[in-house]
C-alpha positions as CSV (number, residue, x, y, z in Angstrom):
1,M,122.8,110.6,115.7
2,S,124.1,110.0,111.7
3,I,127.8,110.2,110.9
4,I,129.4,109.9,107.7
5,T,133.3,108.8,107.2
6,Q,134.9,109.1,103.2
7,K,138.7,108.6,102.2
8,I,140.1,111.9,101.3
9,E,143.0,113.0,100.1
10,L,145.3,115.3,102.1
11,I,148.0,117.1,100.3
12,G,150.5,119.4,102.2
13,S,153.9,120.9,101.5
14,K,155.7,117.9,102.5
15,A,154.1,115.2,102.0
16,R,150.0,113.4,100.8
17,A,148.1,111.1,102.6
18,E,144.8,109.1,101.9
19,V,143.0,109.3,105.2
20,K,139.0,108.1,106.6
21,A,137.3,111.8,107.4
22,L,134.7,112.3,109.5
23,F,131.8,114.4,108.1
24,D,130.9,116.3,111.0
25,S,128.5,119.2,111.1
26,G,128.8,119.8,114.5
27,A,132.4,120.4,115.2
28,S,133.2,124.3,114.2
29,F,136.4,123.6,112.7
30,S,138.0,120.8,110.2
31,C,140.9,119.0,112.5
32,I,143.9,116.7,112.4
33,P,145.8,115.1,114.5
34,P,149.5,116.3,115.5
35,D,151.6,113.4,114.1
36,L,149.4,113.4,110.7
37,A,150.1,117.3,111.0
38,E,153.9,116.8,110.8
39,K,154.1,114.7,108.1
40,L,152.2,116.6,105.6
41,G,153.8,120.4,106.5
42,E,154.8,123.0,108.5
43,A,152.4,124.2,111.1
44,T,151.4,127.6,111.5
45,P,151.9,129.0,115.5
46,L,147.8,130.6,116.1
47,A,149.0,133.5,117.6
48,I,145.9,133.7,119.7
49,P,145.1,129.8,120.6
50,I,141.4,128.6,120.2
51,E,140.2,127.0,122.9
52,L,137.5,124.2,121.6
53,E,134.7,122.5,123.6
54,M,134.4,119.0,123.2
55,A,131.4,117.0,122.5
56,E,131.4,116.1,126.7
57,Q,130.4,118.5,128.9
58,G,133.0,120.8,131.0
59,K,135.8,119.6,128.7
60,A,137.5,122.5,126.0
61,L,141.2,121.6,124.8
62,Q,143.7,124.7,123.6
63,V,144.5,124.7,119.8
64,N,147.7,126.4,119.6
65,K,148.6,125.6,115.7
66,V,147.1,125.5,112.4
67,L,148.2,123.6,109.2
68,Y,147.0,125.0,105.4
69,L,146.1,122.1,103.8
70,Q,144.7,121.1,99.7
71,F,142.6,117.8,100.2
72,K,140.0,115.8,97.2
73,I,137.2,114.6,98.1
74,N,135.0,112.2,95.0
75,G,138.2,114.1,92.8
76,N,137.9,117.4,93.7
77,Q,140.3,119.4,94.7
78,L,139.6,121.5,97.5
79,S,141.6,123.7,100.2
80,D,141.4,124.8,104.1
81,E,143.1,125.0,107.4
82,F,142.9,122.6,109.6
83,M,143.0,122.9,113.4
84,I,146.0,120.7,114.8
85,V,144.3,119.1,117.7
86,P,145.6,116.5,120.4
87,G,144.4,113.0,121.2
88,L,141.8,113.2,118.2
89,S,140.2,110.2,117.6
90,E,139.9,110.6,114.0
91,E,142.2,110.8,110.9
92,A,140.7,113.9,110.4
93,I,137.3,116.0,110.5
94,I,135.6,117.6,108.2
95,G,134.1,120.8,110.2
96,A,131.3,123.2,109.3
97,K,133.6,126.1,108.8
98,T,134.6,123.7,105.6
99,L,131.4,122.0,104.6
100,Q,130.2,125.9,104.8
101,A,133.0,127.3,102.6
102,W,132.7,124.5,99.8
103,R,129.0,123.7,100.2
104,I,129.3,120.7,101.1
105,K,126.4,118.3,101.4
106,L,126.0,115.4,103.5
107,D,123.6,113.0,102.5
108,F,122.9,110.8,105.6
109,E,120.3,108.8,104.0
110,H,122.4,107.2,101.4
111,D,126.1,107.7,103.5
112,A,127.2,109.9,100.9
113,V,129.6,113.7,100.4
114,S,128.5,115.7,96.8
115,I,129.9,119.0,96.1
116,D,128.4,121.3,93.4
117,P,131.7,121.0,91.1
118,E,130.6,124.6,90.2
119,V,131.9,125.9,93.7
120,T,135.4,124.1,93.0
121,K,136.0,126.3,89.7
122,L,138.5,129.3,90.5
123,R,137.5,132.1,89.4
124,L,139.6,136.0,89.0
């Protein structure tokens, strides 16, 4: 299994942080740990908690809060919601929902992340 990690900048309502993000097409959502979420902005409680299945069979984790963040990858400014996951082993995970929404391409052969600049243009 190949993995790609890359430095990205997370931008919240209270602060910014440069973190090493894991780009994981097998993760449903983008995630950050609670301590980082607290520094970056005000989390929003979920009306109905989400139960995330872990990689280890039979293990699940309940997520109660989410944080909306802007973030920069390779100079491109994007945005999405990040699930706040207790015990997360990574500084940040960019999951399938975000990868698909922004059409982020993962090139495992070259350990590269690419974004079509046309996708980042905001239109009314």
